[in-house]
C-alpha positions as CSV (number, residue, x, y, z in Angstrom):
1,M,-58.3,0.8,-46.3
2,P,-54.7,1.4,-45.3
3,E,-52.5,-1.6,-44.4
4,L,-49.5,-1.5,-42.1
5,L,-46.8,-3.5,-43.7
6,R,-43.8,-5.2,-42.1
7,N,-41.2,-2.9,-40.7
8,Y,-37.5,-3.2,-41.5
9,P,-34.3,-1.9,-39.8
10,T,-32.2,0.7,-41.6
11,L,-28.5,1.1,-41.7
12,K,-28.7,4.8,-40.7
13,K,-27.1,6.3,-37.6
14,P,-28.7,6.6,-35.1
15,P,-30.4,3.2,-35.5
16,S,-33.9,3.3,-36.9
17,F,-36.8,1.3,-38.4
18,Q,-38.6,2.0,-41.7
19,F,-42.4,1.4,-41.6
20,S,-44.4,1.1,-44.8
21,L,-48.1,1.8,-45.1
22,A,-50.1,1.0,-48.2
23,T,-53.4,2.8,-49.0
24,E,-55.7,3.2,-51.9
25,K,-57.5,6.2,-50.6
26,P,-55.7,9.2,-49.1
27,G,-57.1,11.8,-46.8
28,K,-57.8,10.0,-43.5
29,K,-56.0,11.4,-40.4
30,A,-53.5,8.7,-39.5
31,T,-51.0,8.2,-36.6
32,L,-48.5,5.6,-35.8
33,R,-48.2,4.9,-32.1
34,I,-45.2,3.0,-30.7
35,S,-45.6,1.6,-27.2
36,N,-43.9,-1.0,-25.0
37,M,-45.5,-4.2,-23.8
38,K,-46.7,-2.5,-20.6
39,G,-48.7,-0.1,-22.7
40,N,-46.5,3.0,-22.2
41,I,-46.5,5.2,-25.3
42,L,-42.9,5.8,-26.4
43,K,-43.6,7.8,-29.6
44,I,-46.5,9.1,-31.7
45,L,-45.8,9.8,-35.4
46,P,-48.4,11.7,-37.4
47,I,-48.8,10.5,-41.0
48,E,-50.1,12.3,-44.0
49,L,-51.6,9.5,-46.0
50,K,-51.0,9.6,-49.8
51,E,-52.2,7.1,-52.3
52,G,-49.8,4.2,-52.7
53,L,-46.9,3.4,-50.5
54,N,-46.2,5.7,-47.5
55,E,-42.9,5.3,-45.6
56,I,-42.3,6.4,-42.1
57,L,-38.9,6.5,-40.4
58,H,-38.6,5.9,-36.6
59,E,-35.2,6.6,-35.0
60,H,-35.2,4.5,-31.8
61,G,-31.6,5.2,-30.8
62,Y,-29.0,2.9,-29.3
63,N,-29.4,0.1,-26.8
64,M,-33.1,-0.5,-27.6
65,Q,-34.1,-4.1,-26.8
66,G,-37.3,-5.9,-26.3
67,I,-40.7,-6.1,-28.0
68,L,-42.6,-3.0,-29.0
69,N,-46.2,-2.6,-30.3
70,C,-46.7,-0.4,-33.4
71,T,-50.4,0.6,-33.8
72,L,-51.9,2.4,-36.8
73,L,-54.7,4.8,-35.7
74,L,-57.2,6.2,-38.2
75,D,-59.2,9.2,-37.1
76,G,-57.9,8.5,-33.5
77,K,-59.1,4.9,-33.4
78,P,-56.9,1.8,-33.4
79,F,-57.0,0.1,-36.8
80,Q,-54.1,-2.3,-37.0
81,S,-51.1,-3.4,-34.8
82,R,-47.8,-5.2,-35.4
83,Q,-45.0,-6.1,-33.0
84,M,-41.4,-5.2,-33.5
85,I,-38.5,-7.0,-31.9
86,F,-35.4,-5.0,-31.1
87,A,-32.1,-6.7,-30.4
88,N,-29.1,-4.2,-30.6
């Protein structure tokens, strides 16, 4: 099964985060959903799962602060979540 790994900030402009996703079996329909602590969905990123390490870039822009939830969905169902802390 896929595993959502820890996210890391990048040095790109505009500011962004790099997400990594490890999987042994490709083919499932995957989506990365980013939402705030109130549950409002901010962005949905479709992912084409490939065997090994999959990397996804999320450009969040300037002045982003707070805690966001990042949820990996497989076939439309929540599978794993992690929290991200923004402090520009």
